[in-house]
C-alpha angles and dihedrals in degrees: 000000000000113000128207112268094204132101118267120215129206111187118216092252090062096034095057099037103121092196091066121080118234089248092053088054090049090051090050088054090050090052091052090052092052091046090051091050101042105018089247139029115250096158115140126231087252090056092056091044091057093041095055098023094234135125127274089246091059093051092046091050092051092048091048091052092052091045095048091051091051098246096120138024122211121209105201126183114198129201107260112272095006144072093243110126115230096180141348135193128186125209131185115245094202097031115200109238122223119172092208123028114202137174123248093266094065118041105203109138108152101177128031096176104151097188125113123204090208094053111125093013107132120225119194112240122237121239090252092052091053092044092050093047091049089049090050091051091042094227133144098239114140103232094201092050090048093053094042091050095053093040087059089052096045089248091294124148104206105312095335132084112252113260103181121022092189090061088052089054089054090049090052089051091054092047091049091051100041105028115023088173090066092055088048090057090050091053090047090053090048093048090049091055091048091050091052091051091050091049091051091049091053092048091050091049092051092049091052092049 
């Protein structure tokens, strides 16, 4: 099969992350090459399977590692009412910046600055993003409850601003599995906030009348 003829880049943060497997790092590099060539990576799992001659499970595990550590984001569109994937695109969260992208026959890279001004800047997820991610992970997290809970807290985790909402989803999964009582407290806190809002609305309505 035809292989990308563009340079791949592995930033130091990915390269020296001991929690990533060597193959996950190699896959990250492949994604950068496809992004450099096409502007985005729309390659399917099957494409990567054929490219590296490995199983679907291996590719999915490598993608999950990169996703969980916040290096990539997957935009998945499912067939309505099912878990069948219609399309998927992958984007780099901390995208390596190269002023001039060239193919392997003409080395002309003028800037290998791997920094990203947007790195670390948190962006609130949409309801669809949370729903799709929960579907992808096959968990029982209520997407609406998740968003409402963190909206009520100003998207804070303890005393710190949230950095990675997907990691918070994974934390909720662990709490749901290990300590159902904790999830119960979260829902109680959420319900309390909703009750207060409803009470304020009624008071405002009475004052207007």
